DOBA-394995 format. One record per residue (C-alpha): x, y, z; residue number from 0. Coordinates in Angstrom, 3 decimals. Last residue first. Layout:
REM residues N
       c1       c2       c3   i
        X        Y        Z NUM
...
//
This chain:
REM residues 456
       c1       c2       c3   i
   19.452   50.284    5.072 455
   18.084   51.836    2.001 454
   19.473   51.848   -1.770 453
   17.690   53.312   -4.666 452
   18.723   52.842   -8.520 451
   16.566   55.307  -10.258 450
   18.326   54.694  -13.967 449
   21.202   52.801  -14.692 448
   24.089   53.008  -17.344 447
   27.085   51.387  -15.632 446
   27.066   50.395  -12.037 445
   29.579   49.289   -9.369 444
   27.906   49.560   -6.185 443
   29.647   48.378   -2.759 442
   32.892   49.391   -3.906 441
   35.981   46.771   -2.975 440
   36.289   44.049   -0.320 439
   32.858   44.437    1.542 438
   32.729   42.451    4.547 437
   30.154   41.851    7.134 436
   27.395   42.123    3.985 435
   24.442   44.003    3.534 434
   21.108   44.553    1.934 433
   18.362   46.572    4.248 432
   16.413   47.681    1.362 431
   17.829   47.764   -2.286 430
   15.459   48.915   -5.080 429
   16.178   48.705   -9.017 428
   14.382   50.852  -11.011 427
   15.769   50.777  -14.874 426
   18.555   48.847  -16.436 425
   19.958   51.560  -19.292 424
   19.126   50.752  -23.236 423
   21.108   53.101  -25.281 422
   24.158   53.419  -22.691 421
   24.272   49.405  -22.418 420
   24.292   47.868  -19.132 419
   26.605   46.698  -16.491 418
   24.989   46.699  -12.735 417
   27.579   45.307   -9.959 416
   25.732   45.293   -6.574 415
   27.071   44.638   -3.019 414
   30.613   44.184   -3.951 413
   33.269   42.147   -3.418 412
   31.462   39.907   -0.720 411
   32.013   38.514    2.751 410
   29.166   37.569    5.355 409
   26.043   37.852    3.459 408
   22.603   39.135    4.090 407
   19.447   40.275    2.279 406
   16.326   41.782    3.787 405
   15.032   43.328    0.817 404
   16.005   43.052   -2.759 403
   13.604   44.191   -5.799 402
   14.335   44.415   -9.342 401
   11.798   46.786  -11.417 400
   13.310   46.849  -14.853 399
   15.609   45.065  -17.484 398
   14.840   46.217  -21.202 397
   16.647   43.614  -23.195 396
   18.271   44.591  -26.663 395
   17.347   42.778  -29.875 394
   20.141   42.451  -32.850 393
   19.418   39.999  -35.706 392
   21.956   37.649  -36.996 391
   24.704   38.497  -34.313 390
   27.792   36.520  -35.593 389
   28.796   32.994  -34.738 388
   31.529   31.398  -32.716 387
   33.240   34.687  -31.290 386
   30.832   35.540  -28.852 385
   29.056   32.090  -28.650 384
   31.505   30.855  -26.149 383
   30.428   33.108  -23.191 382
   28.149   35.830  -24.584 381
   27.343   38.019  -21.647 380
   26.833   41.647  -22.678 379
   23.757   43.050  -20.784 378
   25.106   42.229  -17.329 377
   23.151   42.477  -14.020 376
   24.767   41.333  -10.631 375
   23.361   41.385   -7.286 374
   24.962   39.650   -3.899 373
   28.479   39.903   -5.224 372
   31.461   38.082   -6.753 371
   32.766   35.008   -4.746 370
   29.974   35.255   -2.148 369
   30.919   34.246    1.590 368
   28.169   33.292    3.881 367
   24.543   33.697    2.653 366
   21.217   34.746    4.312 365
   18.231   35.758    2.357 364
   14.923   37.265    3.531 363
   13.571   38.824   -0.020 362
   14.045   38.516   -3.709 361
   11.682   40.159   -5.945 360
   12.028   40.252   -9.955 359
    9.246   42.416  -11.344 358
   10.441   42.444  -14.948 357
   12.992   40.900  -17.738 356
   12.671   41.505  -21.177 355
   13.061   39.691  -24.592 354
   15.485   40.409  -26.748 353
   18.466   37.963  -27.001 352
   20.776   38.634  -29.546 351
   22.413   41.696  -28.040 350
   23.288   40.123  -24.625 349
   21.677   39.088  -21.355 348
   22.289   38.134  -17.630 347
   20.535   38.746  -14.619 346
   22.520   37.300  -11.414 345
   20.925   37.065   -8.109 344
   22.783   35.481   -5.123 343
   26.044   35.743   -6.873 342
   28.928   33.959   -7.491 341
   28.800   30.894   -5.149 340
   31.011   27.847   -3.847 339
   29.322   27.250   -0.308 338
   31.358   27.653    2.649 337
   28.826   29.159    4.678 336
   25.470   27.609    3.445 335
   23.208   29.506    1.135 334
   19.935   30.082    2.757 333
   16.265   30.756    1.186 332
   13.602   32.763    2.619 331
   12.115   34.144   -0.314 330
   12.713   33.977   -4.180 329
    9.983   35.682   -6.233 328
    9.776   36.085  -10.072 327
    6.892   37.836  -11.640 326
    8.423   38.330  -15.081 325
   10.734   36.604  -17.943 324
   10.540   37.435  -21.710 323
   10.555   35.178  -24.538 322
   14.059   36.014  -25.427 321
   15.449   35.182  -22.050 320
   18.357   32.279  -22.591 319
   20.719   34.476  -20.806 318
   19.004   34.536  -18.516 317
   18.110   34.936  -14.966 316
   20.201   33.046  -12.456 315
   19.158   32.295   -9.093 314
   21.263   31.041   -6.021 313
   24.063   31.650   -8.373 312
   27.436   29.576   -9.340 311
   26.315   26.377   -7.102 310
   26.935   24.923   -3.576 309
   25.106   24.129   -0.809 308
   22.035   25.909   -1.489 307
   19.152   25.639    0.979 306
   15.300   26.338    0.014 305
   12.586   27.762    1.900 304
   11.010   29.437   -1.173 303
   11.433   29.788   -5.044 302
    8.337   31.240   -6.787 301
    7.773   31.566  -10.341 300
    4.687   33.595  -11.805 299
    6.174   34.057  -15.619 298
    8.335   32.596  -18.011 297
    7.697   34.344  -20.835 296
    5.252   32.793  -23.997 295
    5.807   34.540  -27.272 294
    6.305   31.455  -29.316 293
    7.219   33.789  -32.258 292
   10.142   35.573  -30.233 291
   11.276   32.394  -28.546 290
   11.873   30.873  -31.732 289
   13.270   33.791  -33.418 288
   16.111   34.202  -30.870 287
   16.847   31.959  -27.668 286
   14.245   30.227  -25.041 285
   13.003   31.780  -22.031 284
   15.230   30.956  -18.937 283
   14.938   30.797  -15.142 282
   18.362   29.103  -13.724 281
   17.927   27.940  -10.339 280
   20.681   26.047   -8.084 279
   22.886   27.716  -11.081 278
   26.370   25.412  -11.874 277
   27.956   22.384  -10.141 276
   25.271   22.195   -8.088 275
   24.323   21.145   -4.467 274
   20.630   22.290   -4.065 273
   18.282   21.260   -1.029 272
   14.653   21.664   -1.508 271
   11.897   23.027    0.575 270
   10.083   24.952   -2.354 269
    9.928   25.678   -6.130 268
    6.768   26.877   -7.012 267
    5.975   27.301  -10.955 266
    2.972   29.159  -12.339 265
    4.277   29.532  -15.838 264
    7.015   27.907  -17.924 263
    8.956   29.535  -20.845 262
   11.933   27.983  -19.181 261
   12.190   26.623  -15.622 260
   15.578   25.292  -15.021 259
   15.946   23.645  -12.039 258
   19.272   22.354  -10.455 257
   22.046   23.554  -12.861 256
   24.280   20.809  -14.053 255
   25.641   22.652  -16.975 254
   29.260   20.817  -16.469 253
   29.130   18.315  -13.809 252
   28.307   18.326   -9.935 251
   24.845   17.182   -9.455 250
   23.107   16.771   -6.277 249
   19.553   17.540   -5.675 248
   17.637   16.708   -2.760 247
   13.993   17.242   -3.141 246
   11.233   18.579   -0.805 245
    9.420   20.500   -3.413 244
    8.843   20.935   -6.938 243
    5.484   22.026   -8.135 242
    4.431   22.987  -11.603 241
    1.011   24.362  -12.941 240
    2.309   25.165  -16.640 239
    4.879   23.719  -19.107 238
    6.433   25.352  -22.023 237
    9.629   23.812  -20.742 236
   10.241   22.293  -17.018 235
   13.856   21.241  -16.892 234
   15.169   19.550  -13.858 233
   18.854   18.412  -14.304 232
   20.389   20.385  -16.667 231
   22.981   18.440  -18.583 230
   24.530   14.733  -18.157 229
   23.128   14.611  -14.387 228
   24.382   13.340  -11.192 227
   22.265   12.490   -7.960 226
   18.494   13.112   -7.405 225
   16.878   12.546   -4.550 224
   13.006   12.033   -4.524 223
   10.573   13.686   -1.975 222
    7.982   15.736   -4.229 221
    7.589   16.369   -7.928 220
    4.365   17.435   -9.236 219
    3.361   18.291  -12.677 218
    0.100   19.990  -13.935 217
    0.274   20.430  -17.516 216
    2.895   19.539  -19.827 215
    4.554   21.186  -23.037 214
    8.124   19.063  -22.382 213
    8.808   18.436  -18.675 212
   12.116   17.337  -18.865 211
   14.161   15.127  -16.291 210
   18.138   14.599  -16.691 209
   18.526   16.739  -19.620 208
   20.629   15.035  -22.615 207
   23.920   15.677  -23.578 206
   25.040   17.704  -26.976 205
   27.659   15.218  -28.062 204
   27.535   16.466  -31.703 203
   30.281   14.465  -32.875 202
   28.938   10.867  -33.561 201
   25.656   12.226  -34.805 200
   22.460   13.127  -32.883 199
   21.774   17.174  -33.261 198
   18.546   16.601  -36.161 197
   17.329   20.350  -36.179 196
   15.342   19.744  -39.729 195
   12.286   18.553  -37.197 194
   12.463   21.743  -35.651 193
   12.012   23.625  -38.782 192
   14.229   25.930  -40.267 191
   13.756   29.571  -38.995 190
   16.985   31.260  -40.285 189
   17.929   31.767  -36.667 188
   17.265   28.324  -35.534 187
   19.020   26.314  -38.173 186
   21.958   28.898  -38.016 185
   22.180   28.213  -34.249 184
   21.801   24.700  -34.504 183
   24.763   24.391  -37.025 182
   26.769   26.706  -34.532 181
   25.974   24.036  -31.937 180
   27.219   21.464  -33.987 179
   30.503   23.227  -35.258 178
   31.241   23.838  -31.267 177
   30.976   19.720  -30.560 176
   33.311   18.960  -33.883 175
   35.856   21.600  -32.234 174
   35.976   20.205  -28.840 173
   33.925   21.399  -25.875 172
   34.569   18.668  -22.999 171
   31.685   17.739  -20.799 170
   31.248   14.635  -23.324 169
   33.787   12.714  -21.293 168
   31.851   13.163  -18.164 167
   28.637   11.791  -20.294 166
   30.019    8.640  -20.759 165
   30.919    7.350  -17.306 164
   28.349    9.591  -15.618 163
   25.539    6.838  -14.391 162
   22.808    8.968  -13.544 161
   20.692    8.636  -10.015 160
   17.251    9.157   -9.014 159
   16.709    8.275   -5.849 158
   13.859    6.781   -3.198 157
   11.615    8.571   -0.675 156
    8.484    9.160   -2.834 155
    7.379   11.487   -5.691 154
    7.506   11.850   -9.630 153
    4.151   12.869  -11.046 152
    2.374   13.404  -13.983 151
   -1.301   15.528  -14.298 150
   -1.084   16.225  -17.989 149
    1.451   15.299  -20.751 148
    2.518   17.086  -23.834 147
    5.569   15.244  -23.676 146
    7.196   13.856  -20.607 145
   10.980   12.715  -20.618 144
   13.011   11.053  -17.994 143
   16.642   10.229  -19.178 142
   16.189   13.282  -21.641 141
   15.911   11.567  -25.005 140
   19.043   12.190  -27.289 139
   18.375   15.233  -29.654 138
   15.939   16.700  -31.912 137
   15.694   20.448  -31.535 136
   14.401   23.394  -30.037 135
   17.006   26.046  -28.880 134
   17.418   27.775  -25.585 133
   20.664   25.946  -24.296 132
   19.725   22.543  -26.090 131
   16.249   21.676  -26.749 130
   14.017   18.702  -26.626 129
   11.951   16.851  -29.762 128
   12.778   13.201  -29.333 127
   15.971   11.114  -30.891 126
   15.558    7.734  -31.074 125
   17.320    6.913  -29.083 124
   18.156    7.317  -25.257 123
   19.615    3.937  -24.799 122
   21.997    4.566  -27.554 121
   23.866    7.097  -25.263 120
   24.943    4.478  -22.833 119
   25.492    5.966  -19.524 118
   22.522    3.718  -18.116 117
   20.337    5.500  -15.288 116
   20.023    4.269  -12.014 115
   16.654    3.994  -10.458 114
   17.142    3.746   -6.734 113
   14.951    2.446   -4.152 112
   15.315    2.428   -0.469 111
   12.061    4.426    0.360 110
    9.945    3.374   -2.246 109
   10.085    5.392   -5.644 108
    6.813    6.700   -7.075 107
    6.490    7.500  -10.860 106
    2.972    9.020  -10.696 105
    1.050    8.693  -14.310 104
   -2.194   10.421  -15.240 103
   -0.594   11.606  -18.885 102
    2.360    9.035  -20.219 101
    5.775    9.550  -19.290 100
    8.900    8.271  -20.962  99
   11.779    6.854  -19.453  98
   15.057    6.366  -20.701  97
   17.118    3.204  -19.703  96
   17.215    1.126  -16.707  95
   19.447   -0.194  -13.867  94
   17.138   -0.743  -10.695  93
   18.893   -0.548   -7.699  92
   16.512   -1.790   -4.280  91
   13.341   -0.890   -2.787  90
   10.434   -0.966   -4.994  89
    9.577    1.232   -7.747  88
    6.060    2.085   -7.834  87
    4.148    2.964  -10.661  86
    0.902    4.812   -9.428  85
   -2.251    5.094  -11.711  84
   -4.616    7.161  -13.542  83
   -7.291    6.571  -16.128  82
   -6.437    2.845  -16.082  81
   -5.215    3.245  -19.717  80
   -2.458    5.556  -18.229  79
   -1.783    3.380  -15.266  78
   -1.237    0.283  -18.007  77
    1.014    2.478  -20.389  76
    3.136    3.534  -17.153  75
    3.704    0.021  -16.283  74
    4.603   -1.483  -19.423  73
    7.218    1.204  -19.912  72
    8.570    0.404  -16.425  71
    8.529   -3.179  -17.315  70
   10.420   -2.919  -20.649  69
   13.088   -0.614  -18.922  68
   13.368   -3.200  -15.846  67
   13.695   -5.727  -18.654  66
   16.168   -4.429  -20.982  65
   18.373   -3.101  -17.849  64
   18.892   -6.140  -16.096  63
   20.489   -5.508  -12.851  62
   17.641   -6.201  -10.580  61
   14.749   -7.705  -12.770  60
   11.488   -5.983  -13.838  59
    8.829   -8.485  -15.023  58
    5.520   -6.615  -15.352  57
    4.411   -7.544  -11.749  56
    7.737   -6.135  -10.366  55
    7.211   -2.718  -11.964  54
    4.790   -2.451   -9.071  53
    1.541   -0.948  -10.309  52
   -0.658    0.838   -7.798  51
   -4.260    1.838   -8.251  50
   -5.164    5.648   -7.705  49
   -7.252    7.187   -5.001  48
   -4.361    9.095   -3.408  47
   -3.141   10.035   -7.001  46
   -3.278   14.037   -6.426  45
   -2.398   16.164   -9.317  44
   -1.344   19.538   -9.066  43
   -3.357   23.074  -10.047  42
   -1.499   26.035   -8.932  41
   -3.354   28.754   -7.739  40
   -2.968   31.979   -9.495  39
   -0.257   34.724   -8.547  38
   -1.032   38.327   -8.835  37
    2.219   39.913   -7.853  36
    4.058   40.520   -4.411  35
    3.602   36.436   -3.813  34
    1.418   34.257   -1.561  33
    0.939   30.838   -3.101  32
   -2.273   28.708   -2.996  31
   -1.552   25.201   -4.230  30
   -4.784   23.847   -5.462  29
   -5.531   20.023   -5.657  28
   -6.380   17.723   -8.688  27
   -8.180   14.542   -9.239  26
   -6.473   11.551  -10.805  25
   -9.162    8.750  -11.714  24
   -9.153    9.988  -15.153  23
  -12.133    8.292  -17.584  22
  -13.460   11.595  -18.288  21
  -17.335   10.897  -18.476  20
  -18.768   10.348  -21.894  19
  -21.037   13.306  -22.913  18
  -18.995   13.858  -26.281  17
  -18.457   10.321  -26.731  16
  -22.477   10.050  -26.981  15
  -22.945   12.742  -29.310  14
  -20.152   11.394  -31.631  13
  -21.987    7.824  -31.513  12
  -25.275    9.242  -31.894  11
  -24.208   11.126  -35.427  10
  -22.418    8.037  -36.295   9
  -25.522    5.962  -36.111   8
  -27.757    8.691  -37.653   7
  -25.524    8.815  -40.664   6
  -25.603    5.039  -41.051   5
  -29.276    5.168  -40.728   4
  -29.440    8.239  -43.387   3
  -26.995    6.352  -45.752   2
  -29.024    3.027  -45.414   1
  -32.361    4.840  -46.243   0
//
């Protein structure tokens, strides 16, 4: 009888929990985006009904890294336990270590607030599951890190700033660093578990991302300023429903892309200003066997109404694209005159990537001088990897259906340069009203292209 009674109690408890109302106080709103492909509404969190938690109430002290870091962590936990909340960073400069998100939390920076992130690598330990240039591994924690979180946001009129004293020294790639990259390449290529890819040591110097949303859903960034970054600045990785808007991003270090959506879907980037040492936007989808197995393309990505002051490309696609990239729309963006830029759209891959590129649209872009040209597509881009490691498995990348319309620059070397393999030509490239005031060389430099159409 006792056993029956206990089983009944257990059953009723489970039944009660299954019908228990979701305690989250975070609602969601939908952002409807028009695109030349089917684009689902993007669901983002709405914290308007949530309670605020000032970090001062949890013991934060200006200039005290330990107390401020602990206060932010406690405030995030409190907001999460409350079912949703706004962690408020008040006016002033607050020195901190890493910040780890939990679900249903909005990190809000008041006007005049500066979160200044320490340059001490030890402040970003223990290592977390992260990535390095397309390969998953355990590395230093991103300065702001969210793993498997839902309904999270970074908002406000304040500033996120990275101290660069140590990271700048890590920009160099000495032999010891390159040996670590080789080790990671082999570990990933031979399918070693991610837990075995421990990349934190005295010589690897794999710099952390500034902000990484890793396997997250319903993400919003709105209004803040970001200054400096050890590595990629904003990295949505394997995430879904992401809106990044009204940001000012300045980062002129090595590999300082603005936003790197990777194997992420339903992403909107709008009304931002990018001043980068690398690409403004770099769309990626992993490298090699990891990405082939995950089989999660970067998909439904829209960038609109943005301004680029500097960057290698307005938008780069690849070279980490083994998971595939499709349905990308770049509209109504401006590259200021005097910006340092190589291309407006640059698609790059190599024989180790595989994946695919399909349905890329760029419309209504104005630009000043471009050091190279408007459109670049190259299928043999390996950088330092060419002589560092061999090709273990060869897979080429089909690239097709690229559309450019109403694009104007002042001075370029070429309009389009496409260099593909004979065994897998690039297909279906359409340019409509794409021009420059001055073209220094040939307008079209093409190798192995099928169905290239240009109309003015």
